[in-house]
Every structure is written in structure tokens, then in C-alpha cells.
C-alpha positions as CSV (number, residue, x, y, z in Angstrom):
1,M,19.6,1.0,-28.9
2,A,16.2,0.6,-30.1
3,D,13.4,2.7,-28.7
4,M,10.9,-0.4,-28.5
5,P,11.9,-4.1,-28.1
6,I,12.1,-6.0,-31.3
7,P,9.0,-8.3,-31.5
8,I,9.6,-12.1,-31.3
9,A,8.1,-14.4,-33.4
10,L,8.4,-18.4,-33.3
11,Q,9.3,-20.3,-36.4
12,L,6.7,-23.1,-36.3
13,Y,9.1,-25.8,-37.4
14,S,10.4,-25.7,-33.8
15,L,7.2,-27.2,-33.1
16,R,6.8,-29.4,-36.1
17,E,5.3,-32.6,-34.6
18,D,2.8,-30.7,-32.6
19,C,1.8,-28.6,-35.5
20,A,1.4,-32.0,-37.5
21,R,-0.7,-33.3,-34.9
22,D,-2.7,-29.9,-34.0
23,L,-1.6,-26.8,-35.8
24,L,-4.5,-24.7,-34.6
25,G,-4.3,-25.8,-31.1
26,T,-0.3,-25.2,-31.4
27,I,-0.9,-21.5,-32.7
28,R,-3.0,-20.9,-29.5
29,A,-0.4,-22.4,-27.2
30,V,2.3,-20.3,-28.7
31,G,0.2,-17.2,-28.4
32,E,-0.5,-17.9,-24.6
33,M,3.3,-18.3,-24.1
34,G,3.7,-14.7,-25.0
35,Y,5.1,-14.5,-28.5
36,D,4.3,-11.9,-30.6
37,G,3.9,-13.6,-33.8
38,V,4.7,-16.8,-35.8
39,E,6.5,-17.7,-38.9
40,F,5.0,-20.6,-40.7
41,A,6.5,-23.6,-42.2
42,G,3.7,-25.3,-43.9
43,L,-0.1,-25.2,-43.0
44,H,-0.5,-28.9,-42.5
45,G,-3.5,-29.3,-44.5
46,H,-5.4,-26.5,-42.9
47,T,-7.3,-23.9,-45.3
48,T,-6.3,-20.3,-45.0
49,D,-9.7,-19.7,-43.3
50,E,-8.9,-22.1,-40.4
51,V,-5.6,-20.9,-39.9
52,K,-6.4,-17.2,-40.0
53,A,-9.2,-17.9,-37.4
54,A,-6.7,-19.5,-35.1
55,L,-4.2,-16.5,-35.5
56,D,-7.0,-13.9,-34.8
57,E,-7.9,-16.0,-31.5
58,A,-4.4,-16.1,-30.3
59,G,-3.8,-12.5,-31.2
60,L,-0.7,-13.4,-33.4
61,P,0.3,-11.8,-36.6
62,A,2.3,-14.0,-39.1
63,P,4.6,-11.7,-40.8
64,S,6.5,-14.3,-42.6
65,C,6.6,-17.9,-43.8
66,H,9.2,-20.3,-45.0
67,A,8.0,-21.0,-48.6
68,P,10.0,-23.9,-50.3
69,W,12.0,-23.2,-53.4
70,A,9.5,-25.3,-55.6
71,S,6.5,-23.1,-54.6
72,L,8.4,-20.0,-55.6
73,Q,9.0,-20.8,-59.2
74,K,7.4,-19.0,-62.2
75,D,4.5,-21.4,-62.3
76,T,3.8,-21.6,-58.6
77,W,4.7,-18.3,-56.9
78,E,1.3,-16.5,-57.6
79,A,-0.9,-19.5,-55.7
80,T,1.8,-19.1,-52.9
81,A,1.7,-15.7,-52.6
82,A,-2.0,-15.7,-52.8
83,Q,-2.3,-18.1,-49.9
84,Y,0.0,-16.3,-47.5
85,R,-1.3,-13.1,-48.3
86,E,-4.4,-14.2,-46.9
87,L,-2.9,-14.9,-43.8
88,G,-1.1,-11.5,-43.6
89,C,2.2,-13.0,-44.5
90,H,4.0,-10.4,-46.6
91,W,7.6,-11.9,-46.5
92,L,8.1,-15.3,-48.4
93,I,11.4,-16.6,-47.1
94,V,13.3,-19.3,-49.2
95,P,14.4,-21.8,-46.4
96,G,16.8,-23.7,-48.3
97,L,17.8,-24.8,-51.8
98,P,17.9,-27.9,-53.7
99,P,21.4,-29.1,-54.7
100,D,21.1,-28.3,-58.4
101,S,20.3,-24.7,-57.4
102,R,23.8,-24.3,-55.6
103,A,25.9,-26.9,-57.1
104,D,28.5,-24.2,-58.6
105,L,29.1,-20.5,-59.1
106,D,26.9,-20.5,-62.3
107,A,24.0,-22.3,-60.6
108,V,24.3,-20.0,-57.6
109,K,24.2,-17.1,-60.0
110,R,21.2,-18.3,-61.8
111,T,19.4,-19.0,-58.4
112,A,20.0,-15.5,-57.4
113,D,18.8,-14.1,-60.8
114,H,15.5,-15.9,-60.2
115,M,15.3,-14.5,-56.7
116,T,15.7,-11.0,-58.1
117,W,13.0,-11.8,-60.5
118,L,10.7,-13.1,-57.6
119,A,11.5,-10.0,-55.6
120,E,10.4,-7.8,-58.4
121,S,7.3,-9.8,-59.3
122,L,6.2,-9.7,-55.6
123,R,6.8,-5.9,-55.0
124,P,3.4,-4.6,-56.6
125,L,1.7,-7.0,-54.2
126,G,3.4,-5.3,-51.2
127,M,5.4,-8.4,-50.5
128,R,9.1,-9.3,-50.2
129,T,11.1,-12.5,-50.4
130,G,14.3,-13.4,-48.8
131,Y,16.7,-16.2,-48.2
132,H,17.4,-18.1,-44.8
133,C,21.0,-18.7,-44.0
134,H,22.5,-22.3,-43.7
135,E,25.8,-23.7,-42.6
136,G,26.9,-24.4,-46.4
137,D,26.1,-20.7,-47.2
138,M,28.9,-19.6,-44.9
139,R,31.5,-22.1,-46.0
140,P,33.9,-20.6,-48.8
141,L,33.7,-22.2,-52.0
142,P,36.9,-23.2,-53.7
143,D,37.4,-19.6,-55.1
144,G,36.9,-18.4,-51.5
145,S,33.3,-16.7,-52.1
146,L,30.5,-17.5,-50.0
147,I,27.0,-18.4,-51.4
148,W,25.4,-16.0,-48.9
149,D,27.3,-13.2,-50.2
150,M,26.7,-13.8,-53.8
151,I,23.1,-14.2,-53.2
152,A,23.1,-10.7,-51.5
153,E,25.1,-9.2,-54.1
154,R,22.9,-10.2,-57.1
155,T,19.7,-9.5,-55.1
156,P,17.9,-6.1,-54.8
157,A,18.2,-4.0,-51.6
158,D,14.9,-5.1,-50.5
159,F,15.6,-8.8,-50.6
160,I,15.8,-9.9,-47.1
161,M,18.9,-11.7,-45.8
162,Q,17.4,-14.0,-43.1
163,F,20.5,-14.6,-40.8
164,D,20.7,-17.7,-38.6
165,T,23.0,-17.2,-35.6
166,S,23.6,-20.9,-34.9
167,N,23.8,-22.1,-38.5
168,A,26.4,-19.3,-39.1
169,M,28.4,-20.7,-36.1
170,D,28.1,-24.2,-37.4
171,A,30.1,-23.1,-40.4
172,G,32.8,-21.5,-38.0
173,A,31.5,-17.8,-39.4
174,D,31.2,-14.9,-36.9
175,A,27.8,-14.6,-35.3
176,V,27.7,-10.8,-36.0
177,A,29.6,-9.9,-39.0
178,P,27.3,-11.1,-41.7
179,L,24.6,-8.9,-40.2
180,L,27.0,-5.9,-40.3
181,K,28.2,-6.6,-43.8
182,W,24.7,-6.7,-45.1
183,A,23.3,-3.8,-43.2
184,G,19.7,-2.8,-43.6
185,R,18.9,-6.3,-45.2
186,G,18.2,-8.1,-41.7
187,Q,14.7,-7.3,-41.2
188,S,14.0,-11.0,-40.3
189,V,16.7,-12.7,-37.9
190,H,16.7,-16.1,-36.7
191,A,17.6,-16.2,-33.0
192,K,18.8,-19.9,-32.3
193,E,21.2,-20.8,-29.6
194,H,24.6,-22.9,-30.9
195,R,24.7,-26.6,-30.2
196,G,22.3,-29.2,-29.1
197,P,19.4,-28.7,-26.9
198,L,20.7,-25.5,-25.2
199,V,18.1,-22.6,-25.0
200,I,18.8,-19.1,-25.9
201,G,21.1,-17.6,-23.3
202,E,22.8,-20.9,-22.4
203,G,25.2,-21.2,-25.3
204,A,28.1,-19.5,-27.2
205,V,26.3,-17.1,-29.2
206,P,27.3,-13.5,-28.3
207,W,23.7,-12.3,-27.7
208,G,24.7,-8.8,-26.5
209,A,26.5,-8.1,-29.7
210,V,23.8,-9.9,-31.8
211,L,21.1,-7.8,-30.3
212,E,23.0,-4.6,-30.7
213,A,23.4,-5.3,-34.6
214,C,19.7,-6.1,-34.8
215,E,18.6,-2.8,-33.3
216,G,21.0,-0.9,-35.3
217,P,22.7,-1.5,-38.6
218,A,20.6,-4.8,-39.6
219,A,17.3,-2.9,-39.1
220,T,15.8,-5.9,-37.9
221,E,12.0,-6.0,-37.6
222,W,11.4,-9.4,-36.2
223,L,13.4,-11.7,-34.3
224,V,12.2,-15.3,-34.9
225,V,13.2,-18.1,-32.4
226,E,13.9,-21.4,-33.9
227,H,14.8,-24.4,-31.9
228,E,15.2,-27.9,-33.2
229,I,17.0,-30.2,-30.4
230,Y,15.0,-30.5,-27.2
231,G,17.1,-32.8,-24.9
232,D,15.1,-33.8,-21.8
233,K,12.4,-30.9,-22.4
234,T,9.3,-31.1,-24.6
235,P,9.2,-28.9,-27.8
236,L,6.6,-26.7,-26.1
237,E,8.8,-26.4,-22.9
238,S,11.9,-25.7,-25.2
239,V,10.5,-22.8,-27.0
240,R,8.9,-21.5,-24.0
241,D,12.5,-21.3,-22.2
242,C,13.9,-19.7,-25.4
243,L,11.6,-16.9,-25.5
244,T,12.2,-16.4,-21.6
245,G,15.7,-16.4,-22.1
246,L,15.7,-14.1,-25.1
247,K,13.3,-11.7,-23.5
248,N,15.8,-11.6,-20.3
249,L,18.7,-10.8,-22.7
250,M,16.9,-8.0,-24.2
251,A,15.7,-6.5,-20.8
252,Q,19.4,-6.7,-19.6
253,R,20.1,-4.4,-22.6
254,S,17.3,-1.8,-21.8
255,G,17.9,-1.9,-18.2
């Protein structure tokens, strides 16, 4: 069990409509809820100075961002890295891949090779990159291989494999085994309840085993709440309740 609780960030895509209307005010609201940090999914037209001021006011670090694949190519990655480095983001996570980058085995291999090149290019800046798990990454290809494993196998040890509990379960995969298989590479893990508007702790995710893996073999440094379906709650209410649920689960482990 970890000596100190793993800090909890919010993936701001969870509040995408709020962020589109008022990113700076939304950052403030997230800080007031008690989150320890945020993970960006775009800056919604704001300058880095404006966003940095909002982060400082809210007392929130931004350890990571979801940076689109197109922004991490050989002619775009330096501008992307510079922008997010100004905000204190040192992890640039690929949130998903266009179809042609994962169309077949050869395409996945080329994609993973580019990810390796990107990881090596970012390393001198004190930055890292990684890949966020989606349902399709956990569904076997015709030869039985998984895109998730292929990317992990062809990228260096400091490449972050950002697991997503719900996305894995959507594919019928185990919610814990991938964290254990790629031990030491789960520095950032998306905590998402499985199915619909359920908040963390209300669904089928085996949170005790997930948290045990995060505290141990996965070497998780940040748990990142993501919530996309709200039911009869507002997005802000949903992410507040996810934070409460996750903190309660973590407290049960330490109690």
C-alpha cells in the first residue's frame, strides 16, 4: 500500500461544454471541489498566460495533457511541447489515433515507431509522451495480438501506457491485468466507472484491485478521473461525485 495517497486529477474533457464556455472559471471550480490537478484536452482559444494564471489561482498543477496525434508530428511537436511546458505539463499523452495509423499491423508498427521517436525527442526537455487506452486497443486483431500490447512492446520503458478502466472493460478485457502486465508504465491511469452515468464506486470496476495495482506494480503517480455521461446530474455534479467516490475508496484502503 502506498505511504501517501496517489493524487487525483480531472481530465477536463469531462467538462468539455463548461470548458468551451468558460475554461478559466471551470479550472477555478475544479480546484474548489478538491481535485489535486487537471489534465488538459485543449485550451479553448486561451493563451498560456491566461491559463497559467487560472491554474495558479486555483492552486492546481497540470501534470499532463491529451495532445492530438496531428499535434505531435515531426513538424508540429516542438510548438506543442513548448505550449504545454509553459503550463507545467510534462506528459503529452496521445488521446487516440486516426484510422490510418492503426489500420493494420504494419500501420500500428509505424505508429509505435513514431511514438518512440517522439519519446526520444521529448526526453532532453524533461518531458514524456504516452498513449491513452481505448476499447479497440483491447480487442484482439485477427492474429490475436492487441494494439495496446504492440505499442507497449515497441516503445521505450519511459513511454506512459495510460490505462483506462472503463475502456478496457468495454472491450471485455480485465480491469487490472493490463496494469500488471506493463508494470512500471502506468504513471497516469484514467479512473472511469464502467457503464453509463454511474460515478466512481457505483459500478462494476473492481476498484480495490485497481488501486492496489496503481499503488504497487503500475507505479501510478496520478489517478485521472474521466466522466463523460451525466444522467440527471450536471457535469460539475458528476465529477464532484466521482472525486468523492474515489476518495472514499482510497480511504477504505488506508483505514
